[in-house]
C-alpha positions as CSV (number, residue, x, y, z in Angstrom):
1,X,154.8,-92.2,77.6
2,X,158.3,-91.4,76.4
3,X,156.7,-90.4,73.2
4,X,154.2,-88.0,74.8
5,X,157.3,-86.4,76.8
6,X,159.3,-86.3,73.6
7,X,156.4,-84.4,71.9
8,X,155.8,-82.2,74.7
9,X,159.4,-81.2,74.6
10,X,159.4,-80.7,70.7
11,X,156.3,-78.7,71.2
12,X,158.0,-76.5,74.1
13,X,160.9,-76.0,71.8
14,X,158.7,-74.9,69.0
15,X,156.8,-72.5,71.1
16,X,160.2,-71.0,72.8
17,X,161.5,-70.7,69.0
18,X,158.2,-69.0,68.0
19,X,158.4,-66.9,71.1
20,X,162.2,-65.9,70.5
21,X,161.4,-65.0,66.8
22,X,158.4,-63.1,68.0
23,X,160.6,-61.3,70.2
24,X,163.2,-60.4,67.5
25,X,160.5,-59.4,65.1
26,X,159.2,-56.9,67.8
27,X,162.9,-55.6,68.9
28,X,163.4,-54.9,65.2
29,X,159.8,-53.1,64.7
30,X,160.6,-51.2,67.8
31,X,164.2,-50.1,66.5
32,X,162.5,-49.2,63.2
33,X,159.9,-47.2,65.1
34,X,162.5,-45.3,67.0
35,X,164.4,-44.6,64.0
36,X,161.3,-43.2,62.3
37,X,160.5,-41.0,65.4
38,X,163.8,-39.7,65.3
39,X,163.6,-38.8,61.8
40,X,160.3,-37.3,62.3
41,X,161.6,-35.2,65.2
42,X,164.6,-34.0,63.1
43,X,162.4,-33.0,60.2
44,X,160.0,-31.3,62.8
45,X,162.9,-29.3,64.4
46,X,164.2,-28.5,60.9
47,X,160.5,-27.2,60.1
48,X,160.6,-25.2,63.1
49,X,163.9,-23.4,62.5
50,X,162.6,-22.7,59.0
51,X,159.6,-21.3,60.3
52,X,161.6,-19.0,62.5
53,X,163.8,-17.7,59.6
54,X,160.7,-17.0,57.7
55,X,159.3,-15.0,60.6
56,X,162.1,-13.3,61.3
57,X,162.2,-12.3,57.6
58,X,158.8,-11.1,57.7
59,X,159.4,-9.1,60.7
60,X,162.4,-7.5,59.0
61,X,160.3,-6.9,56.0
62,X,157.5,-5.2,57.9
63,X,159.9,-3.0,59.7
64,X,161.5,-2.0,56.2
65,X,158.0,-1.3,54.8
66,X,157.2,1.0,57.8
67,X,160.5,2.8,57.5
68,X,160.0,3.3,53.8
69,X,156.4,4.4,54.4
70,X,157.5,7.1,57.0
71,X,160.4,8.0,55.0
72,X,157.9,8.5,51.8
73,X,155.5,10.6,54.2
74,X,158.4,13.0,55.1
75,X,159.6,13.3,51.5
76,X,156.1,14.2,50.8
77,X,156.1,16.8,53.4
78,X,159.4,18.1,52.5
79,X,158.2,18.3,48.6
80,X,155.0,20.4,49.7
81,X,157.2,23.1,51.7
82,X,159.4,23.3,48.8
83,X,156.5,23.8,46.5
84,X,155.4,26.8,49.0
85,X,158.6,28.1,48.8
86,X,158.9,28.0,45.2
87,X,155.7,29.6,44.7
88,X,156.7,32.3,47.2
89,X,159.9,32.7,45.2
90,X,157.7,33.1,42.0
91,X,155.8,35.9,43.6
92,X,158.7,37.7,44.8
93,X,160.2,37.6,41.4
94,X,157.0,38.7,39.8
95,X,156.9,41.5,42.5
96,X,160.7,42.5,41.7
97,X,160.3,42.4,37.9
98,X,157.0,44.6,38.2
99,X,159.1,47.2,40.1
100,X,162.1,46.8,37.8
101,X,159.7,47.5,35.2
102,X,158.1,50.5,36.8
103,X,161.6,51.9,37.6
104,X,162.7,51.4,34.0
105,X,159.5,53.3,32.9
106,X,160.1,56.3,35.2
107,X,163.7,56.4,34.2
108,X,162.7,56.5,30.4
109,X,160.3,59.0,31.3
110,X,162.7,61.1,33.2
111,X,165.1,61.0,30.2
112,X,162.5,61.9,27.7
């Protein structure tokens, strides 16, 4: 009976040690898991920030593209107007040259 009580106490002590060791292992695993979750949360936040930066740059690039596309269209319209003015000036110069030539001919005829 004394041996049985001692054996029961040793078994109880062994079980208590096993429970304590299991408790320590679970606490260590919990701490490790919390650290991993913290790292993953940090990586997720960094990824979100990077995504916002990329999105912002993409919006800026789209705005730049729209600005330069609009500017290109405006310059094309200005070019067409200048080409029309140039064509009109060429016609005016040709008419003026023809008049000068006619006046010179009439001056030559008058002088002769």
